[in-house]
C-alpha atoms as a printed R data frame, in Angstrom:
   type eleno elety resid chain resno       x       y       z
1  ATOM     1    CA   MET     A     1  -3.711  28.618  16.415
2  ATOM     2    CA   ASN     A     2  -1.319  25.764  15.840
3  ATOM     3    CA   ARG     A     3  -1.107  22.444  17.736
4  ATOM     4    CA   LYS     A     4   1.832  19.870  17.824
5  ATOM     5    CA   VAL     A     5   1.242  16.635  17.073
6  ATOM     6    CA   THR     A     6   3.296  14.026  16.604
7  ATOM     7    CA   VAL     A     7   3.124  11.197  14.309
8  ATOM     8    CA   THR     A     8   5.796   8.096  12.786
9  ATOM     9    CA   TYR     A     9   5.799   7.453   9.266
10 ATOM    10    CA   ASP     A    10   7.982   4.643   7.824
11 ATOM    11    CA   LEU     A    11   9.225   6.461   4.505
12 ATOM    12    CA   PRO     A    12  11.679   4.587   1.897
13 ATOM    13    CA   GLU     A    13  14.787   5.366   2.434
14 ATOM    14    CA   GLU     A    14  15.284   7.287  -1.210
15 ATOM    15    CA   ILE     A    15  12.288   9.805  -0.115
16 ATOM    16    CA   CYS     A    16  13.798  10.376   3.165
17 ATOM    17    CA   LEU     A    17  17.071  11.583   1.543
18 ATOM    18    CA   VAL     A    18  15.116  13.492  -0.983
19 ATOM    19    CA   LEU     A    19  13.294  15.444   1.990
20 ATOM    20    CA   GLU     A    20  16.644  15.567   3.994
21 ATOM    21    CA   ARG     A    21  18.012  17.409   1.029
22 ATOM    22    CA   GLN     A    22  15.161  19.481   0.154
23 ATOM    23    CA   ALA     A    23  15.070  20.845   3.919
24 ATOM    24    CA   ALA     A    24  19.191  21.241   3.826
25 ATOM    25    CA   THR     A    25  18.569  23.112   0.631
26 ATOM    26    CA   GLU     A    26  15.656  25.576   1.762
27 ATOM    27    CA   GLY     A    27  16.771  25.945   4.993
28 ATOM    28    CA   ARG     A    28  13.916  24.372   6.687
29 ATOM    29    CA   ARG     A    29  13.345  21.658   9.642
30 ATOM    30    CA   LEU     A    30  12.702  18.443   8.093
31 ATOM    31    CA   GLU     A    31   9.644  17.985  10.043
32 ATOM    32    CA   GLU     A    32   8.147  21.022   8.048
33 ATOM    33    CA   VAL     A    33   9.089  19.772   5.061
34 ATOM    34    CA   VAL     A    34   7.483  16.336   5.806
35 ATOM    35    CA   ALA     A    35   4.403  17.578   6.865
36 ATOM    36    CA   GLU     A    36   3.977  19.440   3.720
37 ATOM    37    CA   HIS     A    37   4.866  16.645   1.406
38 ATOM    38    CA   VAL     A    38   2.266  14.377   3.465
39 ATOM    39    CA   ALA     A    39  -0.368  17.436   3.132
40 ATOM    40    CA   GLN     A    40   0.340  17.368  -0.372
41 ATOM    41    CA   ARG     A    41   0.080  13.632  -1.045
42 ATOM    42    CA   ARG     A    42  -3.005  13.588   1.180
43 ATOM    43    CA   SER     A    43  -4.927  16.390  -1.181
44 ATOM    44    CA   ASN     A    44  -4.440  14.208  -4.252
45 ATOM    45    CA   HIS     A    45  -6.629  11.768  -2.717
46 ATOM    46    CA   ARG     A    46 -10.082  13.065  -2.886
47 ATOM    47    CA   LEU     A    47 -13.273  11.305  -0.673
48 ATOM    48    CA   LEU     A    48 -15.787   9.804  -2.923
49 ATOM    49    CA   SER     A    49 -19.181  10.438  -2.905
50 ATOM    50    CA   ALA     A    50 -21.868   7.478  -1.701
51 ATOM    51    CA   ASP     A    51 -22.935   7.494  -5.514
52 ATOM    52    CA   GLU     A    52 -19.415   6.839  -6.571
53 ATOM    53    CA   THR     A    53 -18.295   4.314  -4.482
54 ATOM    54    CA   ARG     A    54 -21.334   2.423  -5.128
55 ATOM    55    CA   ARG     A    55 -20.108   2.786  -8.665
56 ATOM    56    CA   ARG     A    56 -17.045   1.670  -8.258
57 ATOM    57    CA   ILE     A    57 -18.002  -1.402  -6.303
58 ATOM    58    CA   ALA     A    58 -20.408  -2.179  -9.036
59 ATOM    59    CA   ALA     A    59 -17.420  -1.877 -11.348
60 ATOM    60    CA   PHE     A    60 -15.117  -4.187  -9.732
61 ATOM    61    CA   GLU     A    61 -17.858  -6.831  -8.922
62 ATOM    62    CA   ARG     A    62 -18.260  -7.449 -12.621
63 ATOM    63    CA   PHE     A    63 -15.018  -9.195 -12.585
64 ATOM    64    CA   ILE     A    64 -15.637 -11.414  -9.263
65 ATOM    65    CA   GLY     A    65 -16.040 -15.230 -10.782
66 ATOM    66    CA   SER     A    66 -14.898 -14.115 -14.015
67 ATOM    67    CA   PHE     A    67 -11.788 -15.842 -14.237
68 ATOM    68    CA   ASP     A    68 -11.458 -19.621 -14.957
69 ATOM    69    CA   SER     A    69  -8.378 -21.644 -14.494
70 ATOM    70    CA   GLY     A    70  -9.451 -24.731 -15.794
71 ATOM    71    CA   ASP     A    71  -8.741 -26.208 -12.387
72 ATOM    72    CA   PRO     A    72 -12.127 -27.686 -10.758
73 ATOM    73    CA   GLN     A    73  -9.568 -27.847  -7.754
74 ATOM    74    CA   PHE     A    74  -8.047 -24.288  -8.026
75 ATOM    75    CA   SER     A    75  -9.622 -22.873  -4.973
76 ATOM    76    CA   ASP     A    76  -8.937 -26.039  -3.027
77 ATOM    77    CA   ASN     A    77  -7.659 -24.075   0.825
78 ATOM    78    CA   GLU     A    78  -5.644 -27.171   1.562
79 ATOM    79    CA   ARG     A    79  -3.810 -27.532  -1.947
80 ATOM    80    CA   ILE     A    80  -2.909 -23.980  -1.655
81 ATOM    81    CA   ASP     A    81  -1.487 -24.234   1.832
82 ATOM    82    CA   ALA     A    82   0.648 -27.161   0.796
83 ATOM    83    CA   ASP     A    83   1.583 -25.203  -1.915
84 ATOM    84    CA   LEU     A    84   2.557 -22.477   0.078
85 ATOM    85    CA   ALA     A    85   4.372 -24.373   2.743
86 ATOM    86    CA   ARG     A    86   6.363 -26.137  -0.276
87 ATOM    87    CA   GLU     A    87   7.230 -22.860  -1.525
88 ATOM    88    CA   TYR     A    88   8.106 -20.973   1.804
89 ATOM    89    CA   GLY     A    89  10.180 -24.092   2.526
90 ATOM    90    CA   ARG     A    90  12.285 -23.928  -0.683
91 ATOM    91    CA   HIS     A    91  13.127 -19.803   0.158
92 ATOM    92    CA   ASP     A    92  14.098 -20.380   3.872
93 ATOM    93    CA   GLY     A    93  17.027 -22.798   3.066
94 ATOM    94    CA   ARG     A    94  14.896 -26.133   4.111
95 ATOM    95    CA   GLN     A    95  13.911 -28.665   1.368
96 ATOM    96    CA   ALA     A    96   9.782 -29.324   1.186
């Protein structure tokens, strides 16, 4: 039994064009081609076992704290906020 499900995806324009062309070439509805495309992409993402998840987290955690900028104030949130405000001010036409 088939069920109709409506899902909205925001796809890059170039992917939309490729899928539209494929649908037209194959004489199929765009919805069918998009559903097939999404299903194929999802099948490439396997679920990890709990053990594999733990191993990957442990591998990632080995790098926590491994970066030394040489600046003791590197993670000062107020300085980071000021840097961001200055940079955003440069890019929106205002002077910082």
